[in-house]
N, C-alpha and C positions, 0 to 999 in steps of 0.2 A: 770963697769954697770950703764949707768945713770939712775937716779933719777927724775924724771918731776912732779911738782907739779902742781895739777888741783887746780885753784882758786874758782870752782866753789862752795865750801862752807865757802868761805873767807867772814868777814865784811867787805861790800866794804866803809860803812862807818867812816873806820879809817886803811886802806889801809897804809898809811905811818908806823903804830904799828910793819907789821908783814915784813918791810923792811930786818931785820938781817935773817929771817926765807926765805924769795924770793930769796936773796944771796944765801944762803946755797943752793937750787935745784941747779939742771945741768940745767934744763930750766923750762922755765914757761908754761904749756898748759891752754892755753883759749879752753874752749868748747863751742863756737859760736852754738846757735840753733836759728832757726826760729820758734818753735809750728808747723812745718807742717812735715818737714822729719821729726823730733822725737815731741813730744807729751810736748814739755818744748818750753819756751822761756827766753833766758838768754842776752846778751851784743853783741855789736857792735865791728866795728875795734878803736873805739875811746878807750877800754881798753887799745891797745899797746901803745899810748901816754901817756895815765894815769900812766902806770909801770916807761915810760922810762921818766918820770919826778920824780919818787921815788929813780931808780936806772938806769943809762943810759947803764951799761953793763949788762942789763940780758939779756938771751938767751928765745926768746919767739916762740913758736908754734902756730898756730890757727888751732884750729881743727873743719871745718867745716861742722857741722850737718846741713846743710839747701839743699831748691832745689834751680837749674840753680846756681850753688857753682860761675858758669866763670862769671856770671856777678857781683859778688862781689869781685874777684879775687884780682887784684891788691889794692884795701885798704889796702887787709890782709897780702901785699908782705911788707909794713911797717917793719914786723915781720921777723924773721929769716929763721921759717922753717913754712909749711902748710900742713895738709891734709886733702883732700878729699874723699869723701866716693864713692867706685867703683859703689855702687847703684842708684849715682846722675849725675852720667858724660854719656855725651853723646860724646865729642870730645876730647878724651884724648892725641892726640898728639897735639892741640892748648895750652891745658894749661901744659903741658912740656916744649913747646918753652918759652910761658912766665913766666915762673919760673924761668927756667934757664938763660934767658936772663936777670934776677933780682938779681940773683947770689945766689939764695936760695934754701932750703933745701926741696924737695917735698916729700911728702907721701903718700900713698893709704891707706886708711880704711876700713876695712871690718866688715861687721858685725856677730854676731856670728853662725846664720843662712846659708849666702850668701856662694855659693860654692869656696872651695878656685880657681880652673878654672880659675874664670875672674882674679886671679891676675897673674896667671904664663906668662900671654904675656906680663908681662910691665918688665918682668927681665930684667936688665942692662939698664932701661930705667927709671926709679924713684930712688930714694934715699932710703926709706924704707917704709916696710908696717907698719900700726897701726892697730894691733888685736884686738877686742873689746872683752872682756871675758864677759861683761853683755851685754843686748840690750841697746841701746844709749837712753839718754835722764835725765837720776837720776843719782843724786850721793849716794852711798850706798848698792849698790846693792848685791848680793852674785855671785860670782867668780864661772863662769861657766867652770865643768873641761875637757869639750871636749876642751878647749883651749891650752891645754897641745897638742895635739896632731897637732893641726894646728900649732904652734909653730915649733915643732919639722919639722914638713913638711917643712915650707917655711926656715928652716935655710938650711935643706938636699938639696935645689934647688938655695941656693944661695942669697937670699933677708937679709937685715938689716932690725931685729925684734923688734918692740915696743909693751908694751901690755897695754891696759887700761881698768878698771873695774873690783871691789872687790879685789884690792891689799891689804894686810897687810902681815905681816911678814912672814907665813905661806905659803900665795900664792906667795910670790914674790920669796922664794924660790924657789919654783916650775917653775916658769915659769925660774927662773936662768939656773935651771938644764937640762931645756930644752932649751936655749941656748940662749933667748932671749937679744935685747942688751939693752933694758933698760924699765923701765916700769911707768907709770903714777898714781898716788895715789893724793886724795881729803881727802875723810872723814876720814879717818885712821887716818891722819896727823893731818886733823885739827878741828876735835871734837874731838881730844884728849885737855887732861887738860895740855897741852905742845908741842905746835906742834914742837917747834925749837927743842924741846929734843927728839921726838918722830922722826923726820924725821934725826935727828944724828944717832939715836938708828938704825932705819933701813938701813941708810949707812952702819953701821959697820958690820949688820947681813949680806947683801948683800958683802961686803970686804972678811968677816972672813967663809963665805960658801963656 
């Protein structure tokens, strides 16, 4: 089970000191927000280059919580994975073709209240589903328990599933038991006294659980 580190809660003034933490994660999750689709504003594609300067071999996923993602997609394909919200996409076939032509992994994110039926038609066309287990926009929210059923359903339908939001040692085990292939965590790791130790502990829990 993969653990993605969202850097939403990181201290960007001293990224270099997090090098060991970044390398310990299976992938780095960039929460890209435009202040329109979600009520928060973060960073752009420059963060991919910034992280590459710290460690070239990082696997980087860009989670685009923005309107009209197709207009900005190519810049984020400098990373390895990209996830777009089903609620923002008009021409999915074009997006699939663009991502695949670059040899990248494509995920489709879905908000907690969006019907799963909008994802079902994409079976076999995308690489994974990113289940939002909180309302997107801010770190540190409480895990929405109904997310477990959504994970179970998507796994039965044959999707690769990652889960983002409200992840701690208890909820991580819940989503693993539901069949999730990976998780994304930010505040649980980065707001602890020792982020690297916390990440290693979470890995151990998931390996043994």
